[in-house]
C-alpha positions in Angstrom: 26.1 17.6 -3.4 27.1 15.3 -0.5 25.8 12.1 -0.7 25.2 9.8 2.3 26.4 6.8 0.2 29.9 8.8 -0.6 30.3 9.7 3.4 29.6 6.1 4.0 31.9 5.1 1.7 34.8 7.3 2.7 34.2 6.2 6.3 34.8 2.4 5.3 37.8 3.4 3.4 39.2 5.2 6.4 41.3 3.9 9.5 38.4 4.5 11.9 38.1 1.4 14.2 34.7 1.0 15.9 33.8 0.0 19.3 30.3 0.4 18.7 27.6 -1.4 16.9 26.9 -3.2 14.7 28.6 -6.5 15.8 30.0 -7.4 12.4 32.3 -4.7 13.0 32.1 -3.5 8.9 34.1 -7.2 8.4 32.4 -9.0 5.6 35.2 -11.6 5.9 33.4 -13.2 9.1 30.3 -14.7 7.1 31.3 -15.1 3.8 27.9 -13.2 2.2 28.4 -10.4 -0.1 26.8 -8.1 1.8 27.3 -4.1 2.1 28.7 -4.8 5.9 31.5 -2.2 5.0 29.1 0.7 5.1 26.5 -0.7 7.7 26.9 1.8 10.9 24.8 3.2 13.5 24.9 6.6 14.8 28.1 7.8 15.3 30.1 11.2 15.3 29.3 13.0 12.0 26.5 10.6 10.5 23.8 12.2 12.3 20.6 10.6 14.3 17.2 9.9 12.3 15.3 10.8 15.1 16.9 13.8 16.2 18.1 15.1 13.2 20.5 17.9 13.0 23.1 17.1 10.7 23.1 15.4 7.3 19.8 13.5 7.8 18.0 16.9 8.3 19.4 18.3 5.3 18.6 15.2 3.0 14.9 15.0 4.7 14.5 18.8 3.6 15.7 18.2 0.0 13.3 15.3 0.0 10.4 17.5 1.1 11.3 20.1 -1.8 11.0 17.2 -4.4 7.6 16.3 -3.1 6.2 19.8 -2.4 5.9 19.0 1.3 6.3 21.4 3.9 8.0 18.5 5.9 9.3 15.0 5.2 10.7 12.1 7.4 12.0 9.3 5.9 11.3 5.7 7.0 12.9 2.5 7.2 10.4 0.3 8.5 8.2 0.4 5.5 5.1 2.7 4.8 3.0 0.5 7.6 5.2 2.9 10.0 3.9 5.9 8.4 0.3 4.8 8.4 0.5 3.6 11.7 2.0 7.1 13.0 -0.3 9.4 10.5 -3.4 8.3 12.4 -2.1 7.7 15.8 -0.7 11.4 15.9 -4.3 12.8 13.9 -6.5 11.0 16.4 -7.5 10.8 20.2 -8.0 7.6 21.8 -11.6 6.3 21.3 -12.6 8.9 19.0 -13.8 8.3 15.3 -12.3 8.3 12.0 -13.9 8.2 7.9 -11.9 5.9 6.0 -12.1 4.3 2.7 -13.1 0.3 3.4 -10.3 -0.6 0.7 -7.4 0.2 3.0 -4.4 -1.7 4.1 -4.5 -3.7 6.7 -2.1 -1.1 8.2 -4.9 1.2 8.8 -7.0 -1.2 10.7 -4.2 -2.1 13.2 -3.8 1.8 13.8 -7.9 1.9 14.4 -7.1 -1.1 16.8 -4.4 0.1 18.8 -6.6 3.7 19.2 -9.5 1.7 19.8 -11.0 4.1 17.1 -14.7 3.8 15.5 -14.2 3.4 12.0 -16.9 4.9 9.4 -16.4 3.4 6.0 -16.1 5.1 2.7 -17.1 2.2 0.1 -15.7 2.5 -3.5 -17.8 2.0 -5.9 -17.5 -1.5 -8.0 -16.9 -1.2 -11.7 -18.9 -3.6 -13.4 -16.7 -3.8 -16.3 -13.2 -4.5 -14.8 -14.1 -6.0 -11.5 -11.9 -3.3 -9.8 -12.8 -0.9 -6.8 -13.4 2.3 -8.3 -12.3 5.9 -6.8 -13.6 7.3 -3.6 -15.7 10.2 -4.6 -16.5 13.3 -2.6 -19.8 13.3 -2.6 -19.4 10.1 -0.5 -17.2 12.1 1.9 -19.1 14.9 2.2 -21.9 12.9 3.0 -20.3 10.8 5.6 -18.6 14.0 7.3 -22.1 15.8 7.3 -23.7 12.5 9.2 -20.7 11.9 11.6 -18.6 15.0 11.0 -18.7 15.8 15.0 -17.2 12.5 15.7 -14.8 12.1 12.9 -11.2 13.6 13.6 -9.3 12.5 10.6 -10.0 11.2 7.1 -8.0 8.5 5.7 -8.2 7.1 1.8 -5.8 5.3 -0.5 -5.0 6.8 -3.8 -3.7 5.2 -5.9 -5.0 1.8 -5.0 -2.9 -1.6 -5.5 -4.8 -1.7 -8.9 -3.6 2.0 -9.4 -7.3 3.6 -9.6 -6.9 7.7 -8.6 -9.1 9.6 -6.3 -9.8 13.3 -6.6 -7.6 14.3 -4.1 -8.1 18.2 -4.0 -11.5 18.0 -4.2 -11.6 15.6 -1.0 -9.1 17.9 0.4 -11.1 20.9 0.0 -14.3 19.1 1.8 -12.6 17.5 4.5 -10.8 21.0 5.3 -14.2 22.4 5.8 -14.6 20.2 8.6 -11.6 21.7 10.2 -9.7 18.0 10.5 -7.0 16.5 8.6 -6.9 14.3 5.1 -4.1 11.8 5.6 -3.6 9.9 1.6 -2.1 6.3 1.6 -0.1 7.0 -1.7 2.6 4.4 -1.2 1.8 3.2 -4.7 2.6 6.8 -6.2 5.8 7.9 -5.3 6.6 8.4 -8.8 3.4 10.9 -9.1 4.4 14.5 -9.3 7.3 14.3 -11.7 5.9 14.1 -15.0 2.7 15.4 -16.7 1.9 11.6 -17.7 1.1 10.9 -13.9 -1.0 12.6 -11.5 0.3 15.3 -9.1 1.0 13.8 -6.0 -1.0 14.5 -3.0 1.3 17.0 -1.3 0.4 19.2 -4.3 -3.3 18.4 -3.9 -4.1 19.8 -0.4 -3.2 16.6 1.6 -2.2 17.0 5.3 -0.2 13.9 5.8 0.8 11.8 2.7 2.8 8.3 2.8 5.0 7.4 0.1 6.6 3.7 -0.3 10.0 4.9 -2.5 10.8 1.3 -3.1 7.2 0.4 -4.5 7.8 2.3 -7.8 11.5 4.0 -7.6 15.0 2.9 -7.8 15.4 2.2 -3.6 15.6 -0.5 -1.1 12.2 -2.6 -0.1 11.5 -1.1 3.3 12.2 2.5 2.3 9.2 5.3 2.7 8.4 8.7 3.2 5.9 10.5 5.9 5.0 14.1 4.3 3.2 16.9 6.6 1.8 20.0 5.5 -0.6 22.9 7.2 -1.6 22.8 10.5 -4.4 20.6 10.7 -2.4 17.6 11.5 -0.6 17.6 15.0 2.9 17.1 13.5 4.4 16.8 16.8 2.3 13.9 17.8 2.8 12.4 14.3 6.4 12.6 15.0 6.2 11.0 18.5 4.7 8.1 17.1 7.1 7.6 14.3 10.1 7.6 16.7 7.6 4.6 18.3 7.2 2.6 15.5 10.4 3.3 13.4 13.5 1.6 14.9 15.8 2.9 17.2 18.6 1.8 15.2 17.8 2.7 11.5 19.5 1.1 8.7 22.3 3.3 7.4 22.3 1.0 4.1 18.2 2.0 3.8 18.7 5.5 4.4 21.8 5.6 2.0 19.0 4.1 -0.8 16.9 6.6 -0.3 19.3 9.2 -0.3 20.4 8.1 -3.3 17.0 7.4 -5.0 16.4 11.4 -4.1 19.8 12.2 -5.5 18.7 10.8 -9.0 15.5 12.6 -9.0 17.0 15.8 -8.4 19.5 15.3 -11.4 17.8 13.3 -13.9 13.6 12.9 -13.1 13.0 14.9 -16.3 15.5 12.9 -18.6 14.1 9.4 -16.7 10.4 9.9 -16.6 10.5 11.3 -20.3 11.8 8.5 -21.4 9.7 6.5 -19.0 6.1 7.9 -20.3 7.2 7.4 -23.8 8.1 3.6 -23.1 4.8 3.4 -21.5 2.9 4.9 -24.0 4.4 2.5 -26.9 3.6 -0.6 -25.0 0.0 0.3 -23.7 -0.7 1.4 -27.5 0.6 -2.0 -28.3 -1.2 -4.1 -25.5 -4.6 -2.3 -26.9 -4.1 -4.5 -29.9 -4.6 -7.7 -27.5 -7.7 -9.2 -29.2 -8.7 -11.7 -26.1 -6.8 -10.8 -23.4 -7.4 -7.0 -22.4 -5.6 -3.6 -21.3 -7.7 -2.2 -18.5 -7.8 1.8 -19.1 -9.6 4.2 -17.2 -9.3 8.0 -17.0 -8.9 7.9 -13.2 -6.0 5.4 -13.5 -2.2 5.0 -12.7 -0.6 4.7 -16.2 2.1 2.9 -14.9 0.2 -0.2 -13.6 -0.5 -2.4 -16.4 -3.8 -4.2 -15.5 -4.6 -7.4 -17.9 -8.2 -8.6 -17.9 -9.0 -12.4 -18.6 -12.7 -12.0 -18.1 -13.1 -12.5 -21.8 -11.1 -16.1 -21.6 -11.2 -19.1 -20.4 -7.9 -18.4 -18.4 -8.3 -17.1 -14.8 -6.2 -13.9 -13.7 -4.0 -16.9 -11.5 -3.6 -19.2 -14.5 -2.4 -16.0 -16.9 0.0 -15.3 -13.8 0.9 -19.0 -13.4 1.7 -19.1 -17.5 4.0 -16.0 -17.4 6.0 -17.0 -14.8 6.3 -20.9 -16.0 7.1 -20.2 -19.6 8.1 -16.7 -20.0 10.2 -16.3 -16.6 7.9 -12.9 -15.9 7.0 -12.5 -12.3 3.8 -10.5 -12.2 3.1 -8.3 -9.0 -0.2 -10.2 -8.3 -2.9 -12.3 -9.9 -6.8 -11.7 -9.1 -10.1 -13.7 -10.0 -10.0 -12.2 -13.8 -6.7 -10.1 -14.3 -3.1 -9.5 -13.4 -1.1 -6.5 -12.6 2.3 -5.6 -14.0 3.9 -3.1 -12.0 6.5 -1.0 -13.9 9.4 2.1 -13.2 11.9 4.0 -14.5 13.9 1.2 -13.6 12.3 -1.0 -16.6 14.1 -1.5 -20.0 13.0 -1.3 -23.6 14.0 -5.1 -23.7 11.9 -6.0 -20.1 8.8 -4.3 -21.8 9.1 -5.9 -25.0 9.6 -9.2 -23.1 6.2 -8.8 -21.9 4.5 -7.5 -24.7 5.9 -10.6 -26.8 4.7 -12.8 -23.9 1.1 -11.6 -23.5 0.7 -11.5 -27.7 1.6 -15.1 -28.0 -0.5 -16.1 -25.3 -3.3 -14.1 -27.0 -3.3 -16.1 -30.0 -3.2 -19.4 -28.4 -6.1 -21.3 -29.4 -6.9 -21.9 -25.4 -7.2 -18.6 -25.1 -10.2 -17.9 -26.8 -13.4 -15.6 -26.2 -16.2 -16.8 -24.2 -19.6 -15.8 -23.0 -19.5 -18.8 -20.4 -20.6 -18.0 -17.1 -17.4 -19.7 -15.9 -17.8 -19.6 -11.7 -14.1 -18.8 -11.4 -14.6 -15.9 -13.8 -17.1 -14.4 -11.3 -15.2 -13.9 -8.9 -14.5 -10.3 -8.6 -11.5 -9.4 -6.1 -12.4 -6.2 -5.5 -15.7 -7.0 -3.8 -15.8 -5.9 -0.4 -18.8 -7.1 1.4 -20.4 -4.2 3.4 -20.9 -5.6 6.7 -22.7 -4.3 10.1 -20.4 -3.2 12.5 -21.1 -4.6 16.1 -18.3 -3.3 18.2 -15.0 -1.8 17.2 -11.8 -4.3 16.2 -10.1 -2.4 19.3 -12.5 -4.0 21.7 -12.2 -7.3 20.1 -8.3 -7.0 20.4 -8.9 -6.1 24.0 -10.1 -9.3 24.5 -7.5 -11.3 23.3 -6.5 -12.9 26.5 -10.0 -13.9 27.2 -10.2 -16.9 25.1 -13.4 -18.5 26.6 -15.3 -15.7 24.8 -14.3 -16.8 21.7 -14.7 -20.1 19.2 -13.5 -21.4 15.8 -15.9 -22.2 13.6 -16.3 -23.3 10.3 -16.9 -21.1 7.6 -20.3 -22.2 6.8 -21.2 -22.1 10.3 -20.2 -18.6 10.9 -22.6 -16.4 9.1 -24.4 -14.4 11.7 -21.8 -14.7 14.3 -19.6 -11.8 15.0 -15.7 -12.1 13.8 -12.9 -12.1 15.7 -10.4 -12.6 13.4 -9.4 -10.6 9.9 -10.0 -12.4 6.7 -7.9 -10.4 3.4 -6.0 -11.7 0.0 -2.0 -10.8 0.2 -1.6 -9.2 -1.8 -3.3 -6.2 -1.5 -3.7 -6.8 2.2 -7.1 -5.2 2.1 -9.8 -6.9 5.0 -13.0 -8.5 3.6 -13.9 -9.1 7.2 -12.7 -6.7 10.1 -13.0 -8.0 13.7 -16.4 -6.7 15.2 -18.5 -6.9 12.2 -21.0 -9.5 11.9 -20.4 -12.3 9.1 -22.6 -12.4 6.0 -23.6 -15.0 3.6 -22.1 -12.9 1.0 -18.6 -12.5 3.0 -18.5 -16.2 3.4 -19.5 -17.3 -0.5 -16.5 -14.7 -1.3 -13.9 -16.8 0.8 -15.1 -20.1 -0.7 -14.8 -18.4 -3.7 -11.4 -17.1 -3.6 -10.1 -20.4 -2.1 -11.9 -22.8 -4.9 -9.5 -20.8 -7.7 -6.4 -21.2 -5.5 -6.0 -18.1 -3.3 -5.0 -18.5 0.4 -7.2 -16.4 2.6 -4.9 -14.7 5.4 -5.2 -13.5 8.8 -6.9 -16.7 10.1 -5.5 -19.2 12.4 -6.6 -21.9 10.5 -7.9 -22.1 7.0 -11.4 -22.9 6.7 -12.3 -21.9 10.1 -12.9 -18.6 11.4 -12.6 -17.1 15.2 -15.9 -15.3 16.4 -17.2 -13.8 19.5 -20.1 -14.6 21.3 -23.1 -12.5 20.1 -24.4 -11.4 23.5 -21.0 -10.5 24.7 -20.3 -8.1 21.9 -23.6 -6.5 21.6 -23.8 -5.7 25.1 -20.9 -3.4 25.0 
C-alpha cells in the first residue's frame, strides 16, 4: 500500500532539485534545527493538490472515509476549527438561524458571527453530582425545532464534550432529519470512536450529516490534523468544500498530511490489536482508580471512557491544586483543571508504565493526610466549571461584530458595573473554550459571579481585552436594532 511518507522520503533521497517553495530547499543544515525539512514540499508534480485532489491525496481521503464509515472525507491541516467554520458556513445562509448546544467550542460562535446567524441555544443539563455539563437530550432538540423550526437551517452539537460526555447522536439525527435540515457534530474529541466496542460508534455511523474529528486529540497524529466527513444530501457538500478551501491554507503542509496518512494506515492494519490492548489497559486503570477513598473517579453511562476525570469535590483540594501537585511532584501533565476536577486524556499511544505512574501518584495523593474528606462548603469547591449562565440575547454576535470600528458605541466597565449591560466581548475559560458570555447578551449577576469565582481560584478569563473589565454596548443602540 502506497504511503505518502514513503513517497516523500523517496523524493528526499532522489536527485531532484527544487526551484520551488518552500525556501529552505529541503536543506536542514541552514538552520541547524532537527526538523523534517527533507520531506517538506509544496504541490509539485506527482504529489497531488489537497484543494483539487485527483491522485494520491484523493485516494488517501477515500480510504479515510471508508475507515470512518463516511460517504466523503476531507483532510484538514488547519485543525477542527477550519472544519467547524466550513461546516456551519456551508450549511447555513447569511442571516439565517442555527440551533446549537450552548456548550459548543468558541469556533462555532465565530462561524455564527461570520455568517451573521441568529443562534437558538440548547442547554445541557448540569449534573449536580459531578459538576459537569450533561448530554443534549433529544427531547430538547425536538422542542426547539418545533418552536423555531421554520428559521433553523442546521443543528450543531458537541459530542463527546471536552469532559467526555456523549449525547444520543442517532436519536438526535432522526429528530433533526424530520425537519429536513442537517445535523453537524463536533466530534473533535472522538476520533477514536467506532474502532472498539468499549467506545461509542462515531457520528457517521449514527446518522450525522457533517462530522468533524481532531485526529491529533486522541490518535497518533501531529497537532493541527483533522477530518471533515459528509453524508447524505441534506448538507450542501459543494458549499462546505468551498468554505474549506477558504479556511484551509492554500499551501497545506505535506508533513501534516503525511502524519494523517501514517495514522490512517496504522488504523487500517492494526486498529483491532491496538484498541483491544487500549481498552484492556483502560479497564484495568479505571477499576484500580475506582478504589480511591478521597479522590473520586467519575463514571457515567453517557461517557467516553478514554477520559479519566478525577473529582476533588469531597476533599480539601481544588482541581487546580491536584493538577499542580501531579505536575510539580510527579511530572504528570494533565489536560486541564476545573474547579473540582482534573482531566487526564488517554489514547492508544499510552503505555502500561505511563498509566501505572498516574495510578501510583493518585493513590499516594489520596492517602496523604491533607487530602481528607470534608463536608465544608468551601467557596472554591462550590465553583462548577460546567455552569453556563442562561443570558438574554438582545442582538446577534454578528451584529455586534459589525460595530467593531464604531468605538464610540462601546465602553469598558469593571465586572461589578457590567450587570444589565450588553456585552461586546466573549468571556470564556480556555480550555475548554466554551463562552460564558457571548457578544450581544445581557450580562447577569450570575455571569459576573462566575467570572469572579473563577478568577479567585486562579483561572484567567480569556476573550477580554483587559482582565477585570468587559466591553459593553449602549443598551439603546443595541435594542433598537
